[in-house]
C-alpha positions in Angstrom: 110.3 91.1 33.5 108.0 88.2 32.8 104.8 86.7 34.1 104.2 83.0 33.6 106.9 83.0 31.0 105.5 86.0 29.1 106.8 89.6 29.1 104.8 91.4 31.8 103.7 94.3 29.5 102.5 91.8 26.8 100.5 89.8 29.4 98.8 92.9 30.8 98.0 94.3 27.4 96.3 91.0 26.2 94.1 90.8 29.3 90.3 90.5 28.9 88.2 93.7 29.5 86.6 94.5 32.8 85.4 97.6 34.7 88.0 99.2 36.9 87.1 98.5 40.5 88.7 98.9 43.8 89.5 97.6 47.2 89.8 100.0 50.1 91.8 99.0 53.1 91.4 100.6 56.5 94.0 101.8 59.0 96.1 99.7 61.4 96.7 96.9 59.0 92.9 96.0 58.8 92.4 95.0 55.2 89.0 94.9 53.4 88.1 91.4 52.2 85.8 90.2 49.4 82.3 89.7 50.9 83.1 91.5 54.1 81.1 94.6 55.1 84.2 96.8 54.5 84.9 95.0 51.2 81.3 95.6 50.0 81.5 99.2 51.0 84.9 99.8 49.5 84.8 97.6 46.5 87.2 94.7 46.3 89.0 93.1 43.4 88.9 89.6 44.9 90.8 86.4 44.4 90.4 85.3 40.9 88.9 88.6 39.9 85.3 87.9 41.3 83.2 91.0 41.5 82.1 92.2 44.9 82.7 95.9 44.3 81.3 99.2 43.5 81.8 100.7 40.0 82.3 104.4 40.0 81.8 105.5 36.4 84.5 103.1 35.3 87.1 105.1 37.1 89.5 103.6 39.6 89.2 104.4 43.3 92.4 105.9 44.9 92.1 102.9 47.3 92.3 100.3 44.5 94.0 97.1 45.6 94.6 94.0 43.6 94.3 90.8 45.6 95.4 87.2 44.9 95.7 84.1 47.1 98.2 85.1 49.8 99.0 88.5 48.5 97.7 92.0 47.7 99.1 94.9 45.7 98.1 98.5 46.3 98.3 100.8 43.3 100.1 104.1 42.7 98.2 107.3 41.8 97.0 106.9 38.2 95.4 109.5 35.9 92.5 107.2 35.6 91.7 107.7 39.3 91.4 111.5 39.1 87.8 111.6 37.7 86.7 109.4 40.6 88.3 111.8 43.1 85.9 114.7 42.5 84.4 114.4 46.0 87.7 113.2 47.4 89.3 116.5 46.5 87.8 118.0 49.7 89.6 115.4 51.8 93.2 114.8 52.8 93.4 112.0 50.3 93.2 114.3 47.3 96.4 114.2 45.2 96.6 117.9 45.4 96.3 118.0 49.1 98.2 114.9 50.1 100.5 115.4 53.0 103.2 113.0 54.4 105.8 113.0 57.2 109.1 111.1 57.3 111.5 111.5 60.2 115.1 110.2 59.9 117.3 109.8 62.9 121.0 109.2 63.1 122.9 108.3 66.4 126.0 109.4 68.2 126.0 113.0 67.2 127.7 114.7 64.3 131.0 116.0 63.1 129.6 119.5 63.3 132.2 121.3 61.2 131.0 119.5 58.2 127.2 120.0 58.7 126.4 123.7 58.9 127.3 126.3 56.1 129.7 129.1 57.0 127.0 131.8 56.6 123.3 132.1 57.1 121.1 132.8 54.1 120.6 131.2 50.7 122.4 128.0 50.1 125.1 128.5 47.5 126.2 125.0 48.0 125.4 122.3 50.5 127.9 121.5 53.3 130.1 118.4 52.9 127.8 116.0 54.9 124.8 116.9 52.8 126.4 117.2 49.3 124.7 114.0 48.0 121.6 116.2 47.7 123.4 118.9 45.8 121.1 118.5 42.8 118.1 119.2 45.1 119.6 121.9 47.3 116.7 124.2 46.7 114.5 121.7 48.6 116.8 121.6 51.6 116.2 123.9 54.6 118.9 123.8 57.3 117.9 125.0 60.8 120.4 126.1 63.4 120.1 126.9 67.1 117.5 124.3 68.0 117.8 122.4 71.3 116.5 119.2 72.9 116.3 120.7 76.4 114.5 117.7 78.0 117.6 115.6 77.3 119.7 118.0 79.4 117.1 118.3 82.2 116.9 114.6 83.0 119.0 113.3 85.9 120.6 109.9 85.3 120.5 107.7 82.3 123.0 107.9 79.4 123.1 110.9 77.0 122.4 108.6 74.1 119.1 107.2 75.6 118.1 110.7 76.5 118.8 111.9 73.0 116.7 109.4 71.1 114.1 109.0 73.9 113.2 112.6 73.9 113.8 113.5 70.3 110.2 113.4 69.0 108.5 113.6 72.4 110.2 116.7 73.8 109.7 115.6 77.4 111.8 113.7 79.9 111.0 110.0 80.2 110.9 107.6 83.2 114.3 106.1 83.8 113.9 102.4 84.0 115.4 99.2 82.7 112.2 97.3 83.0 108.9 97.1 81.0 107.5 100.1 82.9 108.7 102.7 80.4 106.9 106.0 80.3 107.5 108.9 77.9 104.9 110.8 75.8 103.1 110.6 72.5 105.7 111.4 69.8 105.2 114.1 67.2 105.0 111.7 64.3 102.1 109.8 66.0 100.0 113.0 66.3 100.3 113.3 62.5 99.5 109.5 62.2 96.3 110.0 64.1 95.3 112.8 61.7 95.5 110.3 58.8 94.5 107.2 60.6 91.2 106.7 58.7 92.8 107.5 55.3 95.5 104.8 55.1 96.0 101.1 55.7 98.9 101.6 58.1 98.9 104.5 60.6 102.6 104.6 60.5 105.7 102.7 59.5 108.7 102.4 61.7 111.9 101.2 59.9 115.5 100.7 61.0 118.7 99.0 60.3 119.8 97.7 63.8 118.4 96.1 66.9 114.7 96.6 67.7 114.9 95.3 71.3 112.4 97.0 73.6 113.6 95.4 76.9 116.8 95.4 78.8 119.3 98.1 79.7 121.1 99.8 76.7 122.5 103.0 78.1 123.2 104.3 81.6 120.3 102.6 83.3 117.9 103.4 80.6 115.7 100.8 78.8 116.5 99.8 75.3 113.1 101.2 74.3 114.7 104.7 74.7 117.7 104.0 72.4 116.1 101.8 69.8 113.1 103.8 68.7 112.0 107.4 68.4 108.3 106.7 67.9 105.8 106.5 70.8 102.1 105.7 70.1 101.2 106.3 73.7 103.4 107.2 76.7 103.7 103.5 77.5 103.8 102.2 73.9 107.1 102.6 72.1 106.9 101.4 68.5 109.8 99.1 67.6 111.5 99.5 64.2 111.3 96.8 61.6 114.7 95.9 60.2 113.9 92.9 58.1 113.0 94.0 54.5 111.1 90.7 53.9 108.9 91.5 56.9 108.3 95.0 55.6 107.5 93.7 52.1 105.0 91.2 53.5 103.4 93.8 55.7 102.9 96.1 52.7 102.0 93.6 50.0 101.2 90.3 51.7 97.9 89.4 53.3 99.0 89.7 56.9 95.5 90.9 57.7 94.0 87.8 56.1 92.9 84.6 57.9 94.6 82.6 55.1 98.1 82.7 56.4 98.8 79.3 54.9 98.5 80.7 51.4 101.1 83.4 52.1 103.5 80.9 53.6 103.0 78.5 50.7 103.8 81.3 48.3 107.0 82.1 50.1 108.1 78.5 50.1 107.5 78.3 46.4 109.5 81.5 46.0 106.7 82.8 43.8 106.6 86.5 43.0 103.7 88.5 44.4 103.2 89.8 40.9 102.5 86.2 39.6 99.9 85.9 42.3 98.0 89.0 41.3 98.7 88.7 37.6 95.0 88.0 36.6 93.9 91.3 38.3 96.9 93.2 36.8 95.9 91.8 33.4 92.3 93.0 33.7 93.4 96.4 35.0 95.9 97.2 32.3 93.3 96.6 29.6 91.3 99.6 30.8 94.2 102.0 31.3 95.2 104.8 29.0 98.8 104.8 27.5 100.2 107.1 30.1 98.8 105.0 33.0 100.0 101.8 31.3 103.6 103.1 31.4 103.2 104.4 35.0 101.8 101.1 36.2 104.5 99.1 34.4 107.2 101.2 36.0 105.6 100.7 39.4 105.3 97.0 38.9 109.0 96.9 37.8 109.9 98.7 41.1 108.0 96.2 43.2 109.6 93.3 41.4 113.1 94.9 41.8 112.7 95.2 45.5 111.3 91.7 45.8 114.2 90.3 43.8 116.8 92.1 46.0 115.1 90.7 49.1 115.3 87.2 47.6 118.9 87.7 46.8 119.7 88.8 50.3 117.8 85.8 51.7 119.8 83.4 49.5 123.1 85.1 50.5 122.2 85.1 54.2 121.4 81.4 54.2 124.4 80.5 52.2 127.1 82.6 53.9 125.8 82.7 57.5 124.0 79.5 58.1 124.7 79.4 61.8 123.6 83.0 62.6 120.2 83.3 64.2 119.1 86.3 62.1 115.9 86.9 60.1 116.4 86.0 56.5 116.4 88.9 54.1 118.7 91.3 56.1 121.7 92.1 53.9 125.1 92.1 55.4 126.1 95.3 53.5 124.8 98.4 55.2 124.0 100.4 52.0 122.2 97.5 50.4 120.1 97.1 53.5 119.4 100.8 53.9 118.4 101.3 50.2 116.1 98.3 50.4 114.3 99.8 53.3 114.2 103.2 51.7 112.8 101.8 48.5 110.1 99.9 50.4 109.2 103.2 52.2 108.9 104.9 48.8 106.5 102.2 47.6 104.5 102.6 50.8 104.2 106.3 50.1 103.5 105.9 46.4 100.6 103.5 47.1 99.3 105.6 50.0 99.6 102.6 52.4 100.9 105.1 54.9 101.7 108.8 55.2 103.8 108.7 58.3 107.2 107.0 59.0 110.2 107.1 61.2 113.6 105.6 60.2 116.6 105.0 62.4 119.7 104.8 60.3 121.3 103.2 63.3 120.4 102.8 67.0 121.8 105.1 69.6 125.1 103.9 71.0 125.6 102.0 67.8 129.0 100.4 67.6 128.8 99.5 63.9 132.0 99.9 61.9 132.0 100.9 58.2 135.0 99.4 56.5 133.3 99.8 53.1 134.0 103.5 53.4 137.4 103.2 55.0 136.2 103.5 58.6 137.1 100.4 60.7 136.5 102.2 64.0 133.4 101.4 66.0 131.0 104.3 65.5 130.3 105.1 69.2 133.9 105.2 70.4 134.8 107.2 67.2 132.2 109.8 68.1 134.2 110.7 71.2 136.7 112.3 68.8 138.7 114.3 71.4 138.8 117.1 68.8 141.4 115.2 66.8 141.2 116.1 63.1 141.7 112.5 61.9 138.8 111.3 64.1 136.6 114.2 63.0 137.2 113.3 59.4 136.4 109.6 59.9 133.3 110.5 61.8 132.3 112.8 59.0 132.6 109.9 56.6 130.1 108.0 58.7 127.8 111.0 58.9 127.9 111.5 55.1 127.4 107.8 54.5 124.2 107.9 56.5 123.0 110.9 54.7 123.6 109.3 51.3 121.1 106.6 52.2 118.5 109.3 53.0 119.4 111.2 49.8 118.6 108.0 47.8 115.0 108.1 49.0 114.7 111.9 48.5 115.9 111.6 44.9 113.4 108.8 44.2 110.4 110.6 45.6 111.5 113.8 43.8 111.4 111.9 40.5 107.9 110.5 41.1 105.1 112.6 39.7 102.1 113.1 41.9 99.1 115.3 41.5 100.2 118.8 40.7 103.9 118.1 41.4 106.0 115.3 42.8 105.9 113.1 45.8 108.6 115.3 47.4 106.3 118.3 47.1 103.8 116.6 49.3 106.2 115.1 51.8 107.9 116.8 54.7 111.2 115.0 55.6 112.9 115.8 58.9 116.5 114.6 59.2 118.6 115.0 62.4 119.8 113.7 65.8 119.4 114.6 69.4 123.2 115.2 69.9 125.2 117.9 68.2 128.9 117.7 69.2 129.2 114.0 70.0 132.4 114.5 72.0 130.7 116.7 74.5 127.2 115.2 74.2 125.6 118.7 73.7 121.9 118.7 73.0 121.7 122.2 71.6 122.4 123.7 68.2 121.3 120.3 66.8 122.0 119.4 63.2 118.5 119.5 61.7 117.4 119.5 58.0 113.9 119.8 56.6 113.5 118.6 53.1 110.6 118.8 50.7 107.1 120.1 51.7 106.7 122.7 48.9 103.0 122.0 48.7 102.6 123.2 52.3 104.7 126.3 51.7 108.1 125.1 53.0 110.8 127.2 51.4 114.0 125.4 50.9 117.4 126.5 49.7 118.2 128.3 52.9 120.2 128.1 56.1 118.3 129.8 59.0 119.7 130.3 62.5 117.5 130.7 65.5 118.6 131.9 69.0 120.7 129.2 70.6 118.5 127.1 72.9 115.3 127.5 70.9 113.2 124.3 71.6 113.0 121.9 68.8 109.4 121.4 69.9 108.8 124.8 68.3 109.7 123.3 65.0 107.4 120.4 65.6 104.5 122.7 66.3 105.1 124.4 63.0 105.3 121.1 61.1 102.1 119.8 62.8 100.3 122.9 61.6 101.5 122.3 58.1 100.3 118.8 58.1 96.9 119.6 59.6 97.5 118.2 63.1 97.4 121.5 65.0 98.4 121.5 68.7 98.3 124.4 71.1 101.5 123.3 72.7 103.9 120.3 72.5 106.5 119.2 74.9 108.6 122.1 76.1 107.5 124.4 73.3 107.6 128.2 73.8 106.0 129.1 70.5 106.0 128.2 66.8 108.9 128.6 64.3 107.9 131.0 61.6 110.9 130.3 59.5 109.7 127.3 57.5 108.1 129.6 54.9 110.2 132.8 55.3 113.2 134.2 57.1 
């Protein structure tokens, strides 16, 4: 990797000396700016490296952000930040107390015979659908018997809309095809509120397919109910972002800046964000110890790798599909697209830009085919398998393929040191769907996996069954407790699961 024709590490190591200083960004995409009240309070490394910041014993703030014209770059947790965190250790931003939530949703039910183990208890091996996480099976907790009862209680509307539309809210929604949608605040957003003042983005909603919020998508139900699972308020569904370039710019561009022209100009020049912030990177690297230099270089390489893959996708899209009205940067290949989104999410976690995310690996009623894995059938019709073994096997291939994309992210965060462990220790991942047997559209005995969360006491490596019909909202209450967002009740809850840590 190079910067202005020089190897990146050389350029950083030869930078002039300066005191490590920081920029803190507030929640909801509101970024501190040099000279602003927030910037003066937080400490900003400004454009060109001008000093309008607070020095804290020459130690970096956890909120350090490097800023150039049209770009900004948050930093990962570095050892050099730890001394500056003495007071911070009493807050949720402490590396040892950091908590995150990521919810991953798959549509059209599951080929259930490949999901659950044959027997309850310790996981000797993972079932076929989940085997891509075999190396981390001790971090996987499989939960059986959970139900999305509100999806069954609703009258009218398609089963698919009812599945996604109630998955994280645990309440029936208003059946409409218009803009007058009404559901409830989703579980993830309760956690997002808990951390709203700690991160730049309250939450990040990612996906692969359509993010339309209007129109009818399933049985008289608005597309808002099939295309997202996150609801900030009962009337505010949060659309997924499917364009990796848009996600990248939201994380590392200056979308909160008034200088939009600079960002657009950088994109037109196809200039790397790392070139834009190179002066600040140079100054920072000069002050870091050997371990932090390596860690920062690896992080910078990760950012550049993601940026390069986005640029490649944009070039291929414009070359191969010039007449398709689709945002640039969306790869045609499913796995390439999904892994790009997963890697962007990992970077957002690593830099503490957000601690809450949802990810739809496909929208409900998805008709995508997957010829790259030998499945030319449209996903939704295939999910009505009629108990035919050949159909069940092809559906399983799709289910496993989806899970492999999730496993890519899990492996990455498990390999990233953080505080007293790894990012996976401090992150609770929930993976599942609102339909179990897709042929019958059952909403009970849902395929649900909880991964990670060891720092909050979650005990993996197990398969635990609950009485059939146990509200999935009971699981949500337990997760909310673990993440410091306690609620007395949620949706149709009847209590709290006590099996996350034992059982």
